[in-house]
C-alpha positions as CSV (number, residue, x, y, z in Angstrom):
1,X,22.6,-53.8,-43.5
2,X,21.4,-55.4,-46.9
3,X,23.5,-57.7,-48.8
4,X,26.3,-55.5,-50.7
5,X,27.5,-58.6,-53.2
6,X,27.5,-57.3,-57.1
7,X,24.3,-55.6,-58.0
8,X,25.8,-54.9,-61.5
9,X,23.5,-57.5,-63.3
10,X,19.9,-56.6,-62.6
11,X,18.4,-59.2,-64.6
12,X,16.9,-61.9,-62.4
13,X,18.0,-64.7,-64.4
14,X,21.4,-65.7,-66.4
15,X,21.7,-67.7,-69.2
16,X,22.4,-71.1,-68.6
17,X,22.9,-74.0,-71.0
18,X,19.8,-76.2,-70.6
19,X,17.6,-78.1,-73.2
20,X,15.4,-76.3,-75.5
21,X,14.5,-72.5,-75.7
22,X,15.1,-70.2,-72.8
23,X,13.6,-66.8,-72.3
24,X,15.7,-64.5,-70.4
25,X,15.2,-60.7,-69.5
26,X,18.8,-59.4,-70.1
27,X,22.1,-60.7,-71.9
28,X,25.3,-58.8,-72.3
29,X,27.6,-59.9,-75.1
30,X,31.2,-58.8,-75.8
31,X,32.7,-59.5,-79.4
32,X,36.5,-59.0,-79.3
33,X,39.5,-60.1,-81.9
34,X,42.1,-58.3,-83.8
35,X,41.4,-54.7,-84.8
36,X,41.0,-56.4,-88.6
37,X,38.6,-58.9,-87.6
38,X,35.5,-56.3,-88.0
39,X,34.4,-56.7,-84.3
40,X,32.9,-53.2,-84.6
41,X,30.8,-53.9,-87.3
42,X,29.5,-57.3,-86.3
43,X,28.8,-55.5,-82.8
44,X,26.7,-52.8,-84.6
45,X,24.8,-55.1,-86.6
46,X,23.9,-57.3,-83.7
47,X,22.8,-53.8,-81.8
48,X,20.5,-52.5,-84.9
49,X,19.0,-56.0,-84.9
50,X,18.2,-56.2,-81.1
51,X,16.6,-52.6,-81.6
52,X,14.6,-53.6,-84.3
53,X,13.2,-56.3,-82.1
54,X,12.2,-53.8,-79.8
55,X,14.8,-54.7,-76.9
56,X,16.6,-51.8,-75.2
57,X,19.8,-51.7,-75.8
58,X,23.2,-50.2,-74.5
59,X,26.4,-50.5,-76.2
60,X,30.3,-49.7,-75.5
61,X,32.9,-49.9,-78.4
62,X,36.4,-50.2,-77.3
63,X,39.1,-49.5,-80.0
64,X,42.7,-50.1,-79.6
65,X,44.7,-47.2,-79.5
66,X,47.4,-48.1,-82.0
67,X,46.6,-47.6,-85.8
68,X,48.5,-50.4,-87.0
69,X,49.2,-52.9,-83.7
70,X,50.6,-56.0,-84.9
71,X,47.9,-58.6,-85.8
72,X,47.4,-60.9,-83.0
73,X,48.7,-58.8,-80.3
74,X,47.0,-57.5,-77.0
75,X,47.7,-54.1,-78.2
76,X,45.5,-54.8,-81.3
77,X,42.5,-56.0,-79.8
78,X,39.2,-54.4,-80.6
79,X,35.9,-55.2,-78.5
80,X,32.3,-54.3,-78.7
81,X,30.0,-54.7,-75.8
82,X,26.3,-54.9,-76.2
83,X,23.7,-55.5,-73.6
84,X,19.9,-55.9,-74.7
85,X,17.1,-56.5,-72.4
86,X,13.3,-56.7,-72.1
87,X,13.4,-53.9,-69.6
88,X,14.7,-50.3,-69.6
89,X,18.5,-50.4,-68.9
90,X,21.0,-47.6,-68.6
91,X,24.3,-49.1,-69.3
92,X,26.1,-51.5,-71.5
93,X,26.3,-53.9,-68.3
94,X,29.2,-54.6,-66.0
95,X,30.5,-57.9,-67.0
96,X,29.5,-59.8,-70.1
97,X,27.3,-62.9,-70.1
98,X,29.2,-64.0,-73.2
99,X,32.6,-63.6,-74.4
100,X,33.2,-64.2,-78.4
101,X,37.0,-64.2,-78.9
102,X,38.4,-64.7,-82.2
103,X,42.1,-65.3,-81.0
104,X,43.9,-65.9,-77.8
105,X,45.0,-62.1,-77.6
106,X,41.1,-61.1,-77.6
107,X,40.8,-63.9,-74.7
108,X,43.5,-62.9,-72.5
109,X,42.4,-59.1,-72.9
110,X,38.8,-59.6,-71.9
111,X,38.9,-62.7,-69.8
112,X,39.0,-61.0,-66.7
113,X,35.8,-59.1,-67.2
114,X,33.5,-62.3,-68.0
115,X,30.6,-62.9,-65.3
116,X,32.0,-66.0,-63.3
117,X,30.2,-69.1,-65.0
118,X,29.8,-66.9,-67.9
119,X,29.8,-68.4,-71.7
120,X,33.0,-68.1,-73.7
121,X,33.1,-68.9,-77.5
122,X,36.5,-69.2,-79.3
123,X,37.5,-69.4,-82.6
124,X,39.9,-72.6,-81.7
125,X,41.6,-72.4,-85.4
126,X,43.4,-69.1,-84.1
127,X,45.1,-70.7,-81.1
128,X,48.1,-71.6,-82.8
129,X,51.8,-71.9,-81.2
130,X,52.2,-68.4,-83.1
131,X,49.1,-66.5,-81.7
132,X,49.6,-68.0,-78.2
133,X,53.1,-66.5,-78.4
134,X,51.9,-63.1,-79.7
135,X,49.3,-63.2,-76.7
136,X,52.1,-64.0,-74.0
137,X,50.6,-67.4,-73.6
138,X,52.8,-70.2,-72.6
139,X,50.6,-72.8,-73.1
140,X,47.0,-72.7,-74.6
141,X,44.4,-71.9,-72.4
142,X,41.9,-74.4,-73.9
143,X,44.2,-77.3,-72.5
144,X,44.5,-75.7,-69.0
145,X,42.3,-75.1,-66.0
146,X,42.1,-71.7,-66.6
147,X,38.9,-71.5,-68.0
148,X,37.4,-73.9,-65.6
149,X,34.9,-71.5,-64.1
150,X,33.4,-70.8,-67.6
151,X,31.2,-72.5,-70.2
152,X,33.6,-72.7,-73.1
153,X,32.7,-73.6,-76.4
154,X,35.5,-74.1,-78.6
155,X,34.2,-73.6,-82.5
156,X,36.5,-74.0,-85.9
157,X,35.3,-70.5,-87.2
158,X,37.8,-70.0,-89.6
159,X,37.6,-73.6,-91.0
160,X,33.8,-73.3,-91.1
161,X,34.0,-70.0,-92.8
162,X,36.7,-71.1,-95.6
163,X,34.1,-74.6,-95.9
164,X,31.4,-72.5,-96.6
165,X,32.9,-70.2,-99.1
166,X,35.1,-73.1,-100.8
167,X,33.1,-72.6,-104.4
168,X,33.7,-68.4,-104.3
169,X,36.5,-67.2,-106.1
170,X,37.9,-64.8,-103.5
171,X,41.4,-65.3,-102.0
172,X,42.1,-67.4,-99.0
173,X,42.6,-64.3,-96.9
174,X,39.5,-62.6,-98.2
175,X,37.6,-65.6,-97.2
176,X,38.8,-65.9,-93.8
177,X,37.9,-62.0,-93.3
178,X,34.3,-63.2,-93.5
179,X,34.5,-65.2,-90.4
180,X,33.2,-62.0,-88.2
181,X,29.9,-62.7,-90.1
182,X,29.8,-66.4,-89.4
183,X,30.6,-65.6,-85.6
184,X,27.6,-63.2,-86.0
185,X,25.2,-65.6,-87.7
186,X,26.1,-68.3,-84.7
187,X,25.3,-65.4,-82.1
188,X,22.1,-64.9,-84.0
189,X,21.0,-68.2,-83.5
190,X,22.2,-68.6,-80.0
191,X,20.1,-65.6,-79.1
192,X,17.2,-65.9,-81.5
193,X,18.0,-62.8,-83.6
194,X,16.5,-62.7,-87.2
195,X,19.1,-62.3,-90.5
196,X,16.8,-60.3,-92.4
197,X,18.1,-56.5,-91.2
198,X,22.1,-57.6,-91.5
199,X,21.3,-59.2,-95.2
200,X,19.9,-56.0,-96.4
201,X,22.9,-53.9,-95.0
202,X,25.2,-56.5,-96.6
203,X,23.3,-56.1,-99.8
204,X,23.9,-52.3,-99.6
205,X,27.3,-52.3,-98.2
206,X,28.7,-54.5,-100.9
207,X,26.2,-53.7,-103.7
208,X,29.0,-52.9,-106.3
209,X,31.4,-56.2,-104.9
210,X,29.2,-58.8,-106.0
211,X,31.7,-61.6,-104.7
212,X,32.1,-60.2,-101.3
213,X,28.4,-59.7,-101.0
214,X,27.7,-63.3,-101.7
215,X,30.5,-64.3,-99.5
216,X,29.6,-62.5,-96.4
217,X,25.8,-63.8,-96.9
218,X,27.3,-67.5,-97.2
219,X,29.2,-66.8,-94.0
220,X,26.2,-65.3,-91.9
221,X,23.8,-68.0,-93.2
222,X,26.7,-70.7,-92.5
223,X,27.3,-69.1,-89.1
224,X,23.5,-69.4,-88.1
225,X,23.1,-73.1,-89.6
226,X,26.3,-74.2,-87.4
227,X,24.6,-73.2,-84.4
228,X,21.2,-74.9,-85.3
229,X,23.0,-78.2,-86.2
230,X,26.1,-78.4,-84.0
231,X,25.7,-80.8,-80.8
232,X,27.5,-78.5,-78.6
233,X,24.6,-76.0,-78.5
234,X,21.6,-77.6,-76.9
235,X,19.8,-74.5,-76.1
236,X,19.1,-70.8,-77.5
237,X,17.6,-68.0,-75.7
238,X,15.0,-65.3,-76.4
239,X,14.9,-62.0,-75.2
240,X,11.2,-60.3,-75.1
241,X,10.9,-56.7,-76.4
242,X,11.2,-54.0,-73.7
243,X,8.0,-51.7,-72.8
244,X,9.3,-48.5,-74.4
245,X,7.5,-45.3,-75.0
246,X,5.2,-45.8,-78.1
247,X,6.9,-43.8,-81.2
248,X,9.6,-44.3,-84.0
249,X,12.8,-45.3,-82.9
250,X,16.2,-46.1,-84.2
251,X,19.6,-46.7,-82.7
252,X,21.9,-43.8,-82.3
253,X,25.4,-43.0,-81.4
254,X,26.2,-39.9,-79.1
255,X,28.5,-38.3,-81.8
256,X,25.5,-38.9,-84.3
257,X,22.9,-37.5,-82.1
258,X,25.2,-34.4,-81.2
259,X,25.1,-33.8,-85.1
260,X,21.3,-34.5,-85.4
261,X,20.9,-32.1,-82.6
262,X,22.8,-29.1,-84.0
263,X,21.4,-29.6,-87.3
264,X,18.1,-29.3,-85.9
265,X,18.8,-26.4,-83.7
266,X,19.9,-24.7,-87.1
267,X,16.5,-25.6,-88.6
268,X,14.4,-24.4,-85.8
269,X,16.3,-21.2,-85.7
270,X,16.2,-20.7,-89.5
271,X,20.0,-19.8,-89.6
272,X,22.5,-21.6,-91.4
273,X,24.9,-24.2,-89.5
274,X,28.8,-23.7,-90.0
275,X,31.0,-26.5,-88.6
276,X,34.6,-25.6,-88.6
277,X,37.0,-28.7,-87.1
278,X,40.1,-30.3,-87.3
279,X,40.0,-34.2,-87.1
280,X,40.8,-35.9,-83.9
281,X,39.5,-39.0,-82.0
282,X,36.8,-39.4,-80.8
283,X,35.3,-36.4,-82.2
284,X,35.8,-36.7,-85.8
285,X,32.4,-38.6,-86.3
286,X,30.9,-35.4,-85.8
287,X,32.4,-33.8,-88.7
288,X,31.6,-36.8,-90.8
289,X,28.0,-36.9,-90.0
290,X,27.6,-33.0,-90.5
291,X,29.1,-33.1,-93.7
292,X,26.3,-35.2,-95.2
293,X,23.9,-32.5,-94.7
294,X,25.0,-29.8,-97.2
295,X,21.5,-30.0,-98.6
296,X,20.4,-28.6,-95.2
297,X,22.4,-25.7,-95.4
298,X,25.4,-27.2,-93.6
299,X,28.7,-25.8,-94.0
300,X,31.3,-27.9,-92.7
301,X,35.2,-26.5,-93.0
302,X,38.2,-29.3,-92.1
303,X,40.8,-26.6,-90.9
304,X,44.4,-27.0,-90.7
305,X,44.5,-27.2,-87.1
306,X,42.7,-26.1,-84.0
307,X,43.3,-22.4,-83.6
308,X,42.1,-22.3,-87.3
309,X,39.0,-24.3,-86.6
310,X,38.0,-21.7,-83.6
311,X,38.9,-18.6,-85.8
312,X,36.8,-19.9,-88.5
313,X,33.7,-20.4,-85.8
314,X,34.1,-16.9,-84.7
315,X,34.0,-15.5,-87.9
316,X,31.0,-17.5,-89.0
317,X,29.2,-16.4,-86.0
318,X,30.1,-12.7,-86.6
319,X,28.6,-13.4,-90.0
320,X,25.3,-14.2,-88.5
321,X,25.4,-18.4,-88.5
322,X,24.8,-20.5,-86.2
323,X,28.6,-21.4,-85.6
324,X,29.9,-24.7,-84.0
325,X,33.4,-26.2,-83.8
326,X,34.5,-29.6,-82.2
327,X,37.5,-31.2,-80.7
328,X,38.7,-33.7,-78.1
329,X,40.6,-33.1,-75.1
330,X,44.3,-31.5,-76.1
331,X,42.5,-29.5,-79.0
332,X,40.3,-27.9,-76.4
333,X,43.6,-26.2,-75.0
334,X,44.4,-25.0,-78.5
335,X,41.5,-23.4,-78.8
336,X,41.7,-21.5,-75.4
337,X,42.8,-18.1,-76.4
338,X,40.3,-17.8,-79.5
339,X,37.7,-19.0,-77.1
340,X,38.6,-16.2,-74.8
341,X,38.3,-13.9,-77.9
342,X,34.5,-15.0,-78.5
343,X,33.8,-14.2,-74.7
344,X,34.9,-10.8,-74.9
345,X,33.7,-10.1,-78.5
346,X,30.2,-11.7,-77.1
347,X,29.3,-14.2,-80.0
348,X,27.1,-17.0,-79.8
349,X,29.5,-20.0,-80.7
350,X,29.4,-23.7,-79.4
351,X,32.3,-25.9,-78.9
352,X,31.9,-29.6,-78.5
353,X,34.8,-31.2,-76.8
354,X,34.2,-35.4,-76.8
355,X,36.7,-35.9,-73.7
356,X,39.4,-38.5,-74.0
357,X,41.7,-39.8,-71.6
358,X,44.9,-37.1,-70.7
359,X,47.1,-35.3,-70.2
360,X,48.4,-34.2,-73.6
361,X,47.6,-36.7,-76.1
362,X,47.1,-39.4,-73.5
363,X,44.7,-42.3,-74.4
364,X,43.1,-41.0,-77.6
365,X,40.4,-44.2,-77.7
366,X,39.7,-44.5,-73.8
367,X,37.1,-42.2,-72.0
368,X,37.3,-39.7,-69.2
369,X,35.9,-36.7,-68.0
370,X,38.9,-34.8,-67.2
371,X,38.3,-31.7,-68.8
372,X,36.0,-30.0,-66.6
373,X,38.2,-27.5,-64.9
374,X,39.6,-26.9,-68.4
375,X,36.1,-26.0,-69.8
376,X,35.3,-23.7,-66.8
377,X,38.6,-22.1,-66.3
378,X,41.1,-22.9,-69.0
379,X,41.5,-19.5,-70.5
380,X,43.3,-16.5,-69.3
381,X,41.7,-14.0,-67.5
382,X,37.9,-14.0,-65.9
383,X,36.4,-15.3,-69.4
384,X,33.4,-17.3,-68.0
385,X,31.6,-19.8,-70.7
386,X,28.6,-21.8,-70.3
387,X,29.2,-25.5,-69.9
388,X,26.3,-28.1,-70.6
389,X,27.0,-31.8,-70.5
390,X,24.4,-34.2,-72.0
391,X,24.1,-37.6,-69.9
392,X,23.6,-40.3,-72.6
393,X,23.9,-40.9,-76.3
394,X,20.4,-40.1,-77.0
395,X,20.3,-37.0,-74.9
396,X,23.2,-35.7,-77.0
397,X,20.4,-34.5,-79.2
398,X,18.4,-32.3,-76.9
399,X,21.5,-31.0,-75.3
400,X,23.0,-30.0,-78.6
401,X,19.6,-27.8,-79.1
402,X,19.9,-26.5,-75.4
403,X,23.2,-25.3,-76.3
404,X,22.4,-23.2,-79.0
405,X,19.4,-21.6,-76.7
406,X,21.7,-20.2,-74.4
407,X,24.5,-19.3,-76.8
408,X,22.1,-17.2,-78.7
409,X,19.8,-16.0,-76.0
410,X,22.7,-14.8,-73.8
411,X,25.3,-14.3,-76.7
412,X,27.7,-16.3,-75.1
413,X,30.0,-19.0,-76.1
414,X,28.9,-22.3,-74.7
415,X,31.1,-25.5,-74.2
416,X,29.3,-29.1,-75.0
417,X,31.0,-31.7,-73.0
418,X,30.8,-35.3,-73.9
419,X,33.3,-38.0,-73.9
420,X,34.3,-40.9,-76.0
421,X,32.0,-43.3,-73.9
422,X,28.9,-41.0,-75.0
423,X,30.0,-40.4,-78.4
424,X,30.7,-44.0,-79.5
425,X,28.2,-45.7,-77.5
426,X,24.5,-46.3,-78.8
427,X,21.0,-46.7,-77.5
428,X,17.5,-46.5,-78.9
429,X,16.5,-42.8,-79.6
430,X,12.6,-41.8,-79.8
431,X,12.7,-39.4,-83.1
432,X,11.1,-36.3,-82.5
433,X,8.7,-34.4,-84.6
434,X,10.4,-31.3,-85.6
435,X,6.8,-29.5,-85.6
436,X,6.6,-30.5,-81.9
437,X,9.9,-29.0,-80.4
438,X,10.0,-26.1,-78.8
439,X,11.3,-23.0,-81.3
440,X,14.4,-21.5,-81.2
441,X,14.0,-17.9,-81.6
442,X,17.2,-15.7,-82.6
443,X,17.0,-12.0,-82.6
444,X,19.2,-10.2,-85.3
445,X,19.6,-6.7,-84.7
446,X,18.3,-4.9,-87.8
447,X,17.1,-1.4,-86.7
448,X,19.9,1.1,-86.6
449,X,18.1,3.8,-84.7
450,X,20.0,4.2,-81.5
451,X,22.2,1.1,-82.0
452,X,25.1,0.6,-79.9
453,X,27.2,-2.7,-80.3
454,X,27.5,-3.3,-76.6
455,X,23.9,-2.3,-75.4
456,X,22.4,-4.6,-73.2
457,X,18.7,-6.6,-73.3
458,X,17.8,-5.8,-69.5
459,X,17.0,-9.6,-68.5
460,X,19.7,-11.6,-70.1
461,X,22.3,-9.0,-70.3
462,X,22.9,-10.0,-74.1
463,X,24.4,-7.4,-76.4
464,X,22.5,-7.2,-80.0
465,X,23.6,-9.7,-82.7
466,X,24.0,-7.6,-85.6
467,X,25.3,-9.0,-89.1
468,X,28.0,-7.1,-91.2
469,X,26.8,-5.3,-94.0
470,X,23.5,-3.8,-92.2
471,X,23.2,-0.5,-92.9
472,X,23.8,2.3,-90.1
473,X,25.0,-1.0,-87.7
474,X,28.8,-0.7,-88.6
475,X,30.8,-1.4,-85.6
476,X,34.2,-3.4,-84.7
477,X,35.3,-6.4,-82.6
478,X,38.3,-7.8,-81.6
479,X,40.6,-9.2,-78.5
480,X,40.8,-5.9,-76.7
481,X,38.7,-4.9,-73.9
482,X,35.5,-3.1,-75.0
483,X,34.1,-0.1,-73.7
484,X,30.8,-0.5,-72.2
485,X,27.7,0.5,-74.4
486,X,30.0,1.7,-77.3
487,X,32.6,-1.1,-78.0
488,X,35.5,1.1,-78.6
489,X,38.6,-0.3,-77.4
490,X,39.1,0.7,-73.8
491,X,42.3,0.2,-71.4
492,X,40.2,2.4,-68.9
493,X,40.7,0.5,-65.4
494,X,37.0,1.1,-64.0
495,X,35.4,0.1,-67.2
496,X,37.4,-3.4,-67.1
497,X,35.6,-3.9,-63.9
498,X,32.3,-3.2,-65.1
499,X,32.8,-5.3,-68.1
500,X,34.2,-8.0,-66.1
501,X,31.1,-7.8,-63.8
502,X,28.9,-8.0,-66.9
503,X,30.3,-10.9,-68.0
504,X,30.1,-12.7,-64.7
505,X,26.4,-11.5,-64.3
506,X,25.4,-13.0,-67.6
507,X,26.6,-16.3,-66.5
508,X,24.8,-16.0,-63.3
509,X,21.3,-15.0,-65.1
510,X,21.7,-18.0,-67.4
511,X,20.5,-19.9,-64.2
512,X,17.1,-18.3,-64.2
513,X,16.7,-20.0,-67.8
514,X,17.5,-23.4,-67.3
515,X,15.6,-26.0,-64.9
516,X,15.9,-26.2,-61.6
517,X,18.0,-29.2,-60.1
518,X,15.6,-32.3,-59.3
519,X,16.5,-35.4,-57.6
520,X,15.8,-39.0,-58.4
521,X,14.6,-40.9,-55.1
522,X,13.8,-39.4,-51.8
523,X,14.1,-35.8,-51.4
524,X,16.4,-36.2,-48.2
525,X,17.9,-39.1,-47.0
526,X,21.1,-41.2,-46.2
527,X,22.8,-40.7,-49.3
528,X,23.0,-38.6,-52.4
529,X,24.9,-39.3,-55.6
530,X,25.7,-36.3,-57.6
531,X,26.9,-37.0,-61.0
532,X,27.4,-35.3,-64.5
533,X,27.7,-36.2,-68.0
534,X,28.2,-40.2,-69.1
535,X,28.0,-41.4,-65.3
536,X,24.2,-41.1,-65.4
537,X,23.9,-44.7,-66.5
538,X,26.0,-46.6,-64.0
539,X,24.6,-44.1,-61.2
540,X,21.1,-44.4,-62.1
541,X,21.3,-48.2,-62.1
542,X,23.0,-48.3,-58.9
543,X,20.5,-46.2,-57.3
544,X,17.5,-48.3,-58.7
545,X,19.6,-51.1,-56.8
546,X,19.6,-49.1,-53.7
547,X,15.9,-48.4,-53.8
548,X,15.3,-52.2,-54.4
549,X,17.2,-52.8,-51.2
550,X,15.1,-50.6,-49.4
551,X,17.7,-47.9,-48.9
552,X,17.1,-43.9,-48.8
553,X,19.4,-43.0,-51.6
554,X,18.8,-40.1,-54.2
555,X,20.5,-39.2,-57.4
556,X,21.1,-35.6,-59.0
557,X,22.7,-35.3,-62.4
558,X,23.6,-32.2,-63.7
559,X,23.3,-31.6,-67.2
560,X,24.5,-27.6,-66.7
561,X,27.6,-27.2,-65.0
562,X,28.1,-23.4,-65.7
563,X,26.0,-22.0,-64.1
564,X,24.9,-24.6,-62.0
565,X,21.3,-25.0,-61.4
566,X,19.4,-23.7,-58.8
567,X,18.0,-25.9,-55.5
568,X,21.4,-28.1,-55.9
569,X,22.9,-26.6,-52.6
570,X,19.6,-27.1,-50.8
571,X,19.3,-30.8,-52.4
572,X,23.1,-31.7,-51.2
573,X,22.3,-30.5,-47.5
574,X,19.2,-32.7,-47.1
575,X,21.4,-35.9,-47.1
576,X,23.7,-37.1,-44.6
577,X,26.5,-38.2,-47.1
578,X,27.2,-36.8,-50.7
579,X,29.2,-38.9,-53.3
580,X,30.3,-37.8,-56.5
581,X,31.4,-40.4,-58.9
582,X,33.8,-38.9,-61.7
583,X,36.1,-40.0,-64.5
584,X,38.6,-37.9,-63.0
585,X,40.4,-37.2,-59.8
586,X,37.7,-35.0,-58.2
587,X,37.0,-32.2,-60.5
588,X,33.2,-31.5,-59.8
589,X,33.4,-32.5,-56.0
590,X,36.0,-30.2,-55.7
591,X,33.9,-27.2,-57.4
592,X,30.6,-28.6,-55.2
593,X,32.6,-28.6,-52.1
594,X,33.8,-25.0,-52.5
595,X,30.6,-23.5,-53.5
596,X,28.3,-25.1,-51.2
597,X,30.6,-26.3,-48.3
598,X,29.0,-29.4,-48.3
599,X,31.3,-32.5,-47.4
600,X,30.8,-34.2,-50.8
601,X,33.0,-37.5,-51.2
602,X,34.6,-38.0,-54.4
603,X,34.5,-41.4,-55.7
604,X,37.1,-41.4,-58.8
605,X,38.2,-43.5,-61.9
606,X,40.8,-43.0,-64.4
607,X,41.1,-46.3,-66.0
608,X,39.9,-45.2,-69.4
609,X,36.5,-47.3,-68.9
610,X,33.4,-46.1,-67.5
611,X,32.1,-46.9,-63.9
612,X,30.5,-50.3,-63.1
613,X,27.3,-50.2,-61.5
614,X,28.8,-52.4,-58.8
615,X,31.5,-49.9,-58.0
616,X,28.9,-47.0,-57.2
617,X,26.7,-49.3,-55.5
618,X,29.8,-50.4,-53.1
619,X,30.5,-46.6,-52.6
620,X,26.7,-46.2,-51.6
621,X,26.8,-49.1,-48.9
622,X,30.2,-48.5,-47.7
623,X,29.2,-44.6,-46.7
624,X,26.2,-46.0,-45.1
625,X,28.4,-48.5,-42.9
626,X,30.7,-45.3,-42.0
627,X,33.6,-47.2,-44.1
628,X,36.1,-45.6,-46.6
629,X,35.0,-45.2,-50.3
């Protein structure tokens, strides 16, 4: 058998501190500090700068769940991980090569994740007795053997920031808050990143606050100068650009790509877009992004609760708009009855669910994939809806357009499943040209001749979409069962059977519209790894490693979950072992085992964090060895 040791760092070289400038192919950095230390801001700036340089990048923001956790406590630690590479990458890295820890709590919360032998840069000014106590340290780890397995650099970041800003009129606390830009400047020097893009951002962000603008610029430049002049750093590193498909790129988060995808769908369909939503983490950003596009005819409505948000969306769809609502985890449950209403009325609405850890309110800032069964069956009665799940932050764009193609063509609700990892994570996105995208044809019924509200398209079984106010096409809708063809209220048992069968058959026919399932790797072999949603990057990276080791391993990733794509069963039966990694306790594996009678083995994780590549690779090798997963 091949070596099964950690494959999660696909780079061939890891940074080491030798003299001069060294070229490396991939680096993973984690910025960590108190929630008020600006780690998300500097992580985003490092990401954008790396993307501008042509690196492939992938990020993993990690927010504290507590809104106002005590400063310096582990509960208040905020982190941002970025992996940037000269090769194509699919994840933000398993373990960081470098940890920038702004206080003891940040060090303690993240130390176990750092690659053995990796680099730790700490703000030694914050390692006071009080801060050590808040982080539950009995003694300073900087003075013990706890960090002996790492390359540790103690930099007086707070002191140096205050010194750089000594001539400004800001208060001492305001000056200290600039230390995040000092740390960013230091990392820019260490990894040969230019300052220009971040300087421009600071100029715009603080355009009306000259003192803060000048202070942050001075701190950024001071951090860069410290890296260049301090004797503790005898080398800095260079990561060459990646070979990406030619075109215009931008760095994009999954939530932003989701918003732009639905906006594009409305432009392609030439219909107004309505978004009714109740703010909830981590879906709120979709509302924030769409609210910026009123000039494109987007109408956003912040409802008083999830039920009102869903009701308003149904009303917008009835009125002829592309109707969209969004939520996270527990909000999908509150929308359940009204989603059933959209099913029985047969209206094209799309429901975004940016999943988070549950049950109930759960862990709002942690990722999970535990809402699949709720999306599939979480409504009373037989009320099928289409379910689609993008596989990466950038893929949220295309999947959003796909969701409305299905909704409008088949006159059905569609649930759009992302999660916190996809929604908050980012990667480079090749900006498409609107004129080159396939059209999204929407048919609005306008001819009253022979109109019946529940007549059917022979291919899709969709009923006509008629807008209220169209003369001669008056009809009523509601939550009571409809008579086939006429749409009148019906309590007839046989008619209910007919309508239930029609709604089920409509779902089945969507399978004729979506692409057949494909497999990455051999068409048959020893192990097939099946995934959905955000597990894509970790699975694809692990399967790449398996191919390099000469293993007959395939990867089938599902974007469409209801209905399932054609050929999936045939593909699964072509492998000796089938593994299904999920960020839940085995929901897709249960569905696939029941449908295809294949002995698929679940690989489950519910820690609030995405899979590591090494975890999936280990499951592959254990399957080949006949061991337990």
